[in-house]
N, C-alpha and C positions, 0 to 999 in steps of 0.2 A: 600397535606400532611401537618400535623400539625407540629409545631416546635419541639414537643417532639419526633415525629416519625423520623424526619430528624436527630435529635440529636442521636437517637438510632442507625440509620444507620451509622452515622459517628463514634460513639463509637465502633461499630462492627469492622470497619476498624482499628481503633486504637488498639483494643484488639488483632486482628490478628497480627499486626505489633509487639506489645509488646511480645506476646508469641513466635513469630519466632525469634526476635532479642535477647530476653532475656535481654533487656536493657530498662528499663522504661523511662529513661530520653530521649534517642534518639527516642523511639517510641512515646513519648508525643509530641516532636517537629514535628515528621513525621505526627502524627495525626492532628496537627494544620494545617500543610501545605496541607494535603489531604482534610481537612475540608474546606479550601478555595475553592478548586475545587468542592467538594461535595455539597457545598451550592448552587452553580449555577445549578448543575445537578439536585438537589432535586426539585428546582422550576420547572424544565422541566417536571417532572413526577408527580407533585402534584395532578392535577385533576384526573389523572388515578388512583392514590392510593386512593383518596377519594371516587371514584365511582365504582371501579372494584376490586373484591376480588382477593387474590393470586391465588386461583384455576382457576378463570376465565382467569387471565393473562397467566397462564401456558397453558391452552387450546388454547388461542389465539396464543401463540408462536408456539405450535404444528401445528395449522392450517396454519400459515404462512409458516412454514418450509416445510410442505407437499405440499402446493399449489404453492409456488414460484418456478419457473424454474431456478432461478439464481444459477449458479455453476454446472448445470447439463450437460454442454457440455464436451465431452470427445474426445480425439484424440488417435492416435497410441502411446502407452506408450514406454518409453525408460529409460535407466539409464546411467548416467555418473559417473565417480569416480574422486573425488577431489584429490589434491596432498597429502592430509593427510589420504586418504582412505574413506572419507565420501561418501556415496551413494546419488547421486542427481537425483531426479525424474523429468522427463520432458515428454511432449506430443507433437506430431507433427500433425498439420492439413495440409494435402496436397492440392495442387491445384485441383479443381473440374475437373474431366476428361471430355473430349468432349462428349456431350450428357448426362451429369450428371443431378443432381436434383436441381441445383441452378442457373437457367438462370436469375432470377431476379437480383441477386447480380452481375452477370457478366455484365448485362445491365447498372447497376448503374455506373460502371467504363467504359462502352462502349467498352469492349474488351473481347474476348473469351480466349486469350492466353497471360496472363501477362508475363512480363519478369521474368526470373528465380531468383527471389530475395527471401530470407528467412527473415522474420520479427521475431525477438526474443524479447519476453516480459519478463521483470524482475519486480517482485512485491515488495511491501513495507514491512516494519516492522510490525510484528504480522498479516500479511495477507498471502495469497497464490496465486497460479496462477489463481484461479477463480475470483480474484478481477478484471480481465480484461474481464469479461463475455460479456459485450455488444460489446466491440471492437472485441472480438473473433467471436461473432455471425455475425457481419457486414462484417468481412474480410474472413469468412470461405468460402473456395472454390475459392476465388479470388486470393490470394497469399499464398505461403507456410508460415506457422507460427509455431513458437516453443514457448511453454509456460512451464516454469519450476518453481519448488518450491525451494526457497533458503534453505540452510542447516538449519536443526532443525525446518523448517516450512512445513506445508502441508504434502505431502507424501514422502518428502526427509528424509534421515536418520539424526539422531542426530549427531551434529558435533563431529567427532572422536577426534579432537584436544581438543575440549572443555571438553569432558569427562575426558581427561587427565590433565585438569586444565589450558589449554592455552586460554587466552581471545580471543574473536572474534575481528577481525579487518576488516575494509572496504577493505583493500588490499586482505585479504583472500577471500572475496566475489567476488572480481574481478577475482581472480584465479579460483574460482568456475565457474564463467560465461565462462571463457576460456575453462574449461573442458566440459561444456555443448555444446559450439560451436563446439569443436573438435568431439564430439560424434553425435550431431544432425544436424550439418551443416558444415561438414568438407570442403566443396568446395562451390564456388559461392559467389556472393555478398550478403551482409546482411545489414539489418536495425536494429538498436538497440533502443528499447523503454524501458524506466525505470521510475517507479513511486517512489518518496520518496527515501527509502533506495535502491530501484532498480536503480534509477538514479545515486546514489552514487556508486553503483556497476559498472555501465557503465563507470563512470569517473575513477574508480580504474582499470578497464580493459585497458582503454586508457593510463593511467599512466604507466602501467607495460608492455603493448604490443603495442607500437606505430606502429610497422610494420604491425600488424593485422589491425589496423585502416586505415593505409595508403593503404594497398593492397586490402582489402575486404569490408570495411564498406562504404556504399553509402548514408546513412542517419541516423540521430539520433533524438530521441524525448525524452526530459527531462520534466517529468510531476510532479509538486508539489515537487520539490527537492531542494537541496542546495549543493553548492561546499565547504561550510565551515562556521565557526562562529556560529554553532548551539548552543553553550553554552550561546549565548546572547538572545535566543528566550525566551519570557516571557509567552507563552501559554495563553495569555489573562488574566493573573493574576495581581493583584496589586503588587507593588514592594516588600512589606513585605512577601507576600505569595510566590512569585517566588524565592526570596532569600532563604527562608526556604527550599523550594523544592530542589533547587540546592545544598544546603549544606548537606542535609541528604538523599536525594533520592537514590543515588548510593549505600550507605551502607545499607539502609533499604531494597532495592531490593535484594541485595546480601544475606542478612539475610533471607528474605522471600523465596528466591530461595532454601535455604537450608532446608526449611520446606514446600516443595511444596505440599504435601498431605494435610496438615493442611490448607494452604492458599487456595487451590482449593475448600475446603469445605466452607471457608469464602466467596469466590467469588460467589458460588452458593447461599449462604444464603443472600447475598446482591445484587442479580442479578438485581433488579429494579434500584438500585442506579447506578450500573456500566453501565447498559443500557443507563441511562441518560447521564453519562459521555462520553460514546462511541459516542452517537449521537451528543453531543455538539462539540466534537473534530473531527468528520467525515464529518458533513454536515452543511450547512448554510441556505439552503432553508427551509421554513416552511411546504412545501407540498410534501416532499419526500415520495414516495411510502413506506408504512410501511413494506412491504415485502422486499424491498431493504434495509431499515434500519436494519431489523432483519437479513438479509443475512450478512451485514457487522458485526453485533454484533456476529453472529456465528463464523465468521472467527477469530475475535479478541479473543473471548472466547476460541477458540480452541488452542490458543498459550499458552503452559504451563508457569507458572510463572517463573520457572528457566530459560527458554529460554528468556523471557522478560528481566530478570535480567542480563544474560550474554551478551546480545547484546547492552544494553543501553549505557555502557561506550564508546563504539566505536564511537558514534555520536559526543561526545565532542572532540575526537581526529581527527575527519574527516576534512581534508583540501586537496581538489583536484583542487584548483583554477588554478594552473599552467597546470594541465592536460587538461583543457578546450581548450587550444591552439591546441590540436590534432584534434579538430573538425572544425577548422577555415575555411577549404576549402570545407566543406560538407554542404548539405542541413540540417538544424537543426530547430526543433520545440521546443520552450520553452513555456510551458503552466502551468498556476496555477490558483487556486481559489483566488479571491480577499480577501475572509474572512477566509483563511486558518490560523488556530491558531498553527499548528504543524510545518510547514515549510512556514512561511509567504511569500506572493507573492514578497516582496522586495528581497528575496533571488533569485527568478527567474529573477527579473529585473537585479540583479547584474550579473547573468550568461549571460543574453542577452547583457549587456554592454560590456562584454568581447568577445562576438561573434556578432558583429554588423550586420552581414548578416543573422543572425537567425531570424525566425519569432517568435515574442513574442505575446502570447495570454493570456490576463488576463480575467478570466470568472467572471462576477459579480454574486453575490448571490451564491457563491460556496465555499465549505470548502475543507478539505484535500483530501477526496475521490471524487474528481471532476469527475473521469472517471465513477463512479457509479451515481453521483448526476446529472450530465449533460452529459450523454454519447453521445448524438447527436452532441455536440460541439467537443468533443474529437475525435469521429469517423470522422467527417468532416475534421478536421485539419490533422489527420493522413492520410486520403485519399489524401489530398493536398501534404503532405510530400512525399507520395509514387509516386505521379506524378512528383515532383521535383527530386526524386531519380531515376526516369526512370522505376519504377516497373509497373506503369499503365499509360494510355494515358492522355494527357493534356485535361483539361475540365471536368474531372471526378468529380462528387460530390456525397455525401451521405447525403442528407438533412433530418434532423429530425429523424434519425433512433434511436430507443431505448430510447425515453424520459421516465424518471421515475417519472415525476411529476404527482400528483394526481389531479391537477387542470384541469378542462375541458376547451377546447378552446372556446373562445367567439364567 
């Protein structure tokens, strides 16, 4: 990409912010902040822009979308209703019946009849339940699992309270998870698995419903998440850039959310630039399968800008450090990518420091979407957690399942 074309892309973002906000001074500051991020992303797509035309890139995306199986797994659908009336969509994968079609996976765990545990997966910000594709595939037929879409994400309804002007809170997400549990797993032991915002949702559940954790939860996995102090994250930016972002981003996002249709057109017009940004903040490996990268891009692109805007402020307010004590006597897995720029691995280390009996796993060469980037590691550690929780027998392993690297073994 030439410097002029990179500048054109940055100017397009600035223009969208200015039109939506109606305030040229704020938009100019926001443009400068966004430009810091965009500069790094632009370098990541430079060669592609120089050698491949826009039409060819569009065809490549369509080919990846049609060929990739990611996100194609479906279960028995259900709906829960949140305390404000929001409709929450979930799917259940039941245990494979005796004589069913998945003997290989049962052998991986060495048992035909796992303990009656329900594993409930909560996804992160701007994602949906399909972000757990590889873990869902590995556990399918082995244990009962529930995958749900957080409010305003995926197939769940738009937050009813948010439509009335009430800001999203992490506490609200915890109550949403309780509604899903009541609908999809009203009885029996459960294991809670949360990535990023989903991990915060699990902490909010524990904070508000300690009796549920005490009586029914037998294991917890917190992946790429934080218990608080997210306002200090620098997203890999220089000091000047991150300070500018922190100062203006909440207001700019709110203004952009009020002009959603216009902004969505801008996102489409600058798709290559945003694809570079998404990849930078999702993955750390150089050899991630392009179809997996495109899959993540689709999920994030599918989150409307007004939803992005209304959720963002909740992260600054999030502090569930004290709630971690609810998990002290449980098997806990804390896992993060060492190169995560969104919720740095130091936040996972801080969680593990407060839960000294937890297993802490830091994955080298992994970014924020570690469950897509290195799914074999996440599956293996989840399998071990299920062993410790009593859901599957001791000695069970799932080695190397679902690698998304394009590198060939030597």
